[in-house]
C-alpha positions as CSV (number, residue, x, y, z in Angstrom):
1,X,13.4,5.8,28.7
2,X,12.3,2.4,29.8
3,X,9.1,2.6,27.6
4,X,11.1,3.9,24.5
5,X,12.2,0.1,23.2
6,X,8.9,-1.3,23.4
7,X,7.6,1.9,21.5
8,X,10.2,1.3,18.7
9,X,9.7,-2.3,18.5
10,X,5.6,-1.4,18.4
11,X,6.5,1.1,16.0
12,X,8.3,-1.4,13.8
13,X,5.3,-3.5,13.6
14,X,2.7,-0.9,12.5
15,X,5.7,0.6,10.1
16,X,5.2,-2.8,8.4
17,X,1.7,-2.3,7.6
18,X,2.3,1.2,6.5
19,X,5.4,-0.1,4.1
20,X,2.9,-2.5,2.7
21,X,0.4,0.3,1.7
22,X,3.0,2.4,0.7
23,X,4.7,-0.1,-1.7
24,X,1.3,-0.4,-3.3
25,X,1.0,3.3,-3.8
26,X,4.5,3.0,-5.3
27,X,3.4,0.6,-7.6
28,X,0.7,2.8,-8.8
29,X,3.0,5.7,-9.2
30,X,5.4,4.0,-11.2
31,X,2.8,2.8,-13.8
32,X,0.8,5.9,-14.1
33,X,3.1,8.9,-12.2
34,X,-0.1,9.4,-10.2
35,X,-1.0,8.8,-6.6
36,X,-4.2,6.5,-6.2
37,X,-6.0,7.8,-3.6
38,X,-8.6,4.7,-3.9
39,X,-5.7,2.4,-2.6
40,X,-7.0,2.0,0.8
41,X,-10.3,1.3,0.0
42,X,-9.4,-1.4,-2.6
43,X,-7.3,-2.9,0.4
44,X,-10.3,-2.7,2.4
45,X,-12.6,-4.2,-0.1
46,X,-10.2,-7.1,-0.6
47,X,-10.0,-7.7,3.0
48,X,-13.6,-8.0,3.1
49,X,-13.7,-10.6,0.6
50,X,-11.3,-12.7,2.5
51,X,-13.5,-12.2,5.6
52,X,-16.1,-13.7,3.7
53,X,-14.3,-16.6,2.5
54,X,-13.5,-17.0,6.1
55,X,-16.9,-17.2,7.3
56,X,-17.7,-19.6,4.5
57,X,-15.4,-22.1,6.3
58,X,-12.2,-21.7,3.9
59,X,-8.8,-22.0,5.8
60,X,-7.0,-18.8,6.5
61,X,-4.2,-19.1,4.3
62,X,-6.2,-20.6,1.3
63,X,-8.5,-17.2,1.9
64,X,-5.4,-15.2,2.0
65,X,-4.2,-16.7,-1.5
66,X,-7.6,-16.5,-2.9
67,X,-8.1,-12.8,-1.8
68,X,-4.7,-11.8,-3.4
69,X,-5.5,-13.5,-6.7
70,X,-8.9,-11.9,-6.9
71,X,-7.3,-8.5,-5.7
72,X,-4.9,-8.7,-8.7
73,X,-7.6,-9.9,-11.2
74,X,-9.6,-6.7,-9.9
75,X,-6.6,-4.4,-10.3
76,X,-6.3,-5.4,-13.8
77,X,-9.8,-5.1,-14.6
78,X,-10.1,-1.5,-13.3
79,X,-7.3,-0.4,-14.9
80,X,-8.7,-1.9,-18.4
81,X,-12.3,-0.5,-17.8
82,X,-12.1,2.5,-15.8
83,X,-8.5,4.0,-15.8
84,X,-7.5,3.1,-19.5
85,X,-10.5,5.3,-21.0
86,X,-9.0,8.5,-19.2
87,X,-5.2,7.7,-19.4
88,X,-4.8,10.9,-21.4
89,X,-7.1,13.1,-19.7
90,X,-5.7,16.1,-17.6
91,X,-4.2,15.2,-14.2
92,X,-7.3,16.7,-12.6
93,X,-9.6,14.2,-14.3
94,X,-7.8,11.3,-13.3
95,X,-7.5,12.3,-9.8
96,X,-11.5,12.9,-9.7
97,X,-11.8,9.2,-10.8
98,X,-9.3,8.0,-8.0
99,X,-11.5,9.8,-5.5
100,X,-14.5,8.8,-6.9
101,X,-13.4,4.9,-6.7
102,X,-12.5,5.6,-3.2
103,X,-16.1,6.6,-2.6
104,X,-17.7,3.9,-4.5
105,X,-15.9,0.9,-2.9
106,X,-16.7,2.6,0.5
107,X,-20.1,3.0,-0.3
108,X,-20.5,-0.8,-1.8
109,X,-18.5,-2.1,1.4
110,X,-20.9,-0.4,3.7
111,X,-24.0,-1.5,1.8
112,X,-23.0,-5.1,1.5
113,X,-21.2,-5.4,4.8
114,X,-22.7,-2.8,6.8
115,X,-20.5,-0.4,8.7
116,X,-20.7,-2.4,12.1
117,X,-17.0,-3.3,13.4
118,X,-16.1,-6.8,12.7
119,X,-13.3,-8.8,14.2
120,X,-10.8,-10.3,11.7
121,X,-8.4,-13.2,12.8
122,X,-4.8,-13.1,12.9
123,X,-2.7,-16.3,11.4
124,X,-0.2,-15.6,14.0
125,X,0.1,-16.7,17.9
126,X,-1.0,-14.5,20.5
127,X,2.1,-14.8,22.5
128,X,4.3,-12.0,22.1
129,X,7.9,-12.2,20.4
130,X,10.9,-10.4,21.5
131,X,8.7,-7.8,23.3
132,X,6.4,-7.4,19.8
133,X,2.9,-8.9,19.2
134,X,3.4,-12.0,17.2
135,X,1.0,-10.4,15.0
136,X,3.3,-7.5,14.7
137,X,6.4,-9.5,13.8
138,X,4.6,-11.7,11.3
139,X,3.5,-8.4,9.6
140,X,6.9,-7.1,9.3
141,X,8.1,-10.6,8.0
142,X,5.2,-10.7,5.4
143,X,6.3,-7.0,4.6
144,X,9.9,-7.8,3.9
145,X,8.5,-11.1,2.0
146,X,6.4,-9.1,-0.3
147,X,9.3,-6.5,-0.9
148,X,11.9,-9.4,-1.7
149,X,9.3,-10.9,-4.3
150,X,8.7,-7.8,-6.1
151,X,12.8,-6.9,-6.2
152,X,13.1,-10.3,-7.9
153,X,10.2,-10.0,-10.4
154,X,11.2,-6.5,-11.4
155,X,15.1,-7.1,-11.6
156,X,15.3,-10.7,-13.0
157,X,12.1,-11.8,-15.0
158,X,11.5,-10.7,-18.4
159,X,8.0,-9.4,-17.5
160,X,9.3,-7.5,-14.6
161,X,11.9,-5.6,-17.2
162,X,9.3,-5.0,-19.4
163,X,7.2,-3.5,-16.8
164,X,9.7,-1.1,-15.7
165,X,10.7,-0.1,-19.0
166,X,6.6,0.4,-19.9
167,X,6.7,2.8,-17.0
168,X,9.9,4.8,-17.7
169,X,9.6,5.2,-21.4
170,X,6.4,4.1,-23.0
171,X,7.2,5.2,-26.4
172,X,10.9,3.4,-26.7
173,X,9.0,0.5,-25.2
174,X,6.3,0.3,-27.9
175,X,9.0,0.5,-30.6
176,X,10.5,-3.0,-29.0
177,X,7.5,-4.6,-29.0
178,X,6.5,-4.1,-25.6
179,X,2.5,-4.0,-25.1
180,X,2.6,-1.1,-22.8
181,X,-1.0,-0.8,-22.2
182,X,-1.0,-4.4,-20.6
183,X,2.1,-3.7,-18.6
184,X,0.1,-0.8,-16.9
185,X,-2.6,-3.1,-16.2
186,X,-0.3,-5.9,-14.5
187,X,1.2,-3.1,-12.4
188,X,-2.5,-2.3,-11.0
189,X,-2.9,-5.8,-10.7
190,X,0.1,-6.0,-8.7
191,X,-0.5,-2.8,-6.5
192,X,-4.0,-4.2,-6.0
193,X,-2.5,-7.5,-4.6
194,X,0.2,-5.8,-2.2
195,X,-2.6,-3.5,-1.0
196,X,-4.8,-6.8,-0.2
197,X,-2.0,-8.3,1.9
198,X,-1.7,-4.9,3.8
199,X,-5.5,-5.0,4.6
200,X,-5.5,-8.5,5.8
201,X,-2.6,-7.5,8.2
202,X,-4.0,-4.3,9.5
203,X,-7.6,-5.7,10.2
204,X,-6.9,-7.7,13.1
205,X,-5.3,-4.7,14.9
206,X,-7.7,-1.8,13.9
207,X,-11.1,-4.6,13.3
208,X,-12.8,-4.5,9.9
209,X,-15.0,-1.6,8.9
210,X,-15.4,0.2,5.6
211,X,-13.3,3.3,7.0
212,X,-10.5,1.3,8.6
213,X,-7.7,2.4,5.9
214,X,-8.4,6.3,6.1
215,X,-5.6,7.0,8.7
216,X,-3.3,4.2,7.5
217,X,-3.4,5.6,3.7
218,X,-2.1,9.1,5.1
219,X,0.9,7.2,7.0
220,X,1.5,5.2,3.8
221,X,1.6,8.3,1.7
222,X,4.1,9.9,4.1
223,X,5.9,7.0,3.9
224,X,6.0,6.5,0.7
225,X,7.2,10.1,0.0
226,X,9.8,9.7,2.6
227,X,11.2,6.9,1.3
228,X,11.0,8.2,-2.5
229,X,7.5,8.0,-4.3
230,X,9.4,6.0,-7.2
231,X,11.5,3.8,-5.2
232,X,9.8,0.2,-3.5
233,X,12.7,-0.3,-1.2
234,X,12.5,3.3,-0.1
235,X,8.7,3.1,0.3
236,X,9.4,0.0,3.0
237,X,11.9,2.1,4.7
238,X,10.0,5.1,4.9
239,X,6.8,2.8,6.4
240,X,9.1,1.7,9.3
241,X,10.7,5.2,9.9
242,X,7.0,6.4,10.1
243,X,5.8,3.7,12.2
244,X,8.5,4.2,14.8
245,X,8.3,8.1,14.7
246,X,4.3,8.1,15.3
247,X,5.0,5.8,18.3
248,X,7.6,7.8,19.9
249,X,5.7,11.0,19.2
250,X,3.0,9.2,20.9
251,X,5.0,8.9,24.3
252,X,6.7,12.1,24.6
253,X,4.1,14.7,22.9
254,X,0.7,12.8,23.5
255,X,-1.4,10.7,21.3
256,X,-3.4,13.6,20.0
257,X,-0.3,14.6,17.7
258,X,0.4,11.2,16.2
259,X,-1.6,11.7,13.0
260,X,0.3,15.3,12.7
261,X,3.3,13.5,12.3
262,X,2.6,12.2,9.0
263,X,1.2,15.4,7.9
264,X,4.6,17.0,9.3
265,X,6.6,14.5,7.1
266,X,4.6,15.1,3.9
267,X,5.1,19.0,4.2
268,X,8.8,18.6,5.2
269,X,9.9,16.2,2.1
270,X,7.9,18.2,-0.6
271,X,9.7,21.4,0.5
272,X,13.1,20.2,1.5
273,X,13.5,17.1,-0.7
274,X,10.9,15.9,-2.8
275,X,12.7,12.9,-4.3
276,X,12.9,11.3,-0.9
277,X,15.5,9.7,0.8
278,X,16.2,7.1,-2.0
279,X,13.9,8.6,-4.8
280,X,15.6,9.7,-8.3
281,X,16.4,13.2,-9.1
282,X,14.9,13.5,-12.7
283,X,16.2,16.4,-14.6
284,X,14.9,17.5,-17.9
285,X,16.9,19.5,-20.7
286,X,15.2,22.8,-21.7
């Protein structure tokens, strides 16, 4: 029992990282109604860009902001150049494009930076806070700030409202003058930017290398499904739940079953409650 509280706190810290990636997955899903399997590799590649800036002597938070901006631009370019030409293709074709992006970015990162593990600095102090690592507390805080900004953007800004309308009903949105294509591109840009934040938060924990986001993407996918694949807030809550469950299972059942937690959650949600805890149930009239 004495180990439970520290593991719960540690789980909240890692859950904040899962929540960030899950939030990026939800952003793409809202725009395309598909899961971007390359989301982890996009986050990884953005983290390498930040690492390059740091190696060039750029201060951390300046490199952080520049990386987020570059990731946003990269997401828009990918949607315009690669995703838009296949947007009306069969679902399987689009999924294959996502998998192709995953392999391409992983290979390019390995080619440019090699597969050698590299340390990545944390912007937070090394002393623990309330029994949690300072980096863990900082990651949770960053995730909540990102969620708050996303909430304000989609709820109170004209551009955010237009993006929501384009994702939910593109035909009607076009009739009222919304440029649906560009709204989807901006959705990709936001998802890439959020993924970049997640990558920079996870790199100090797992170290920087081209395959660092593989397992994390699986946990994030479980978090997004658990919270609701169309609910940004649900994705964040799901991330914290998955993080805590992963650590608690590691204590009582062994670390070998930690990855199984994500798989069990994915199967259970798809079978029992496909809409997740906070997702909307879509009903179609026949």
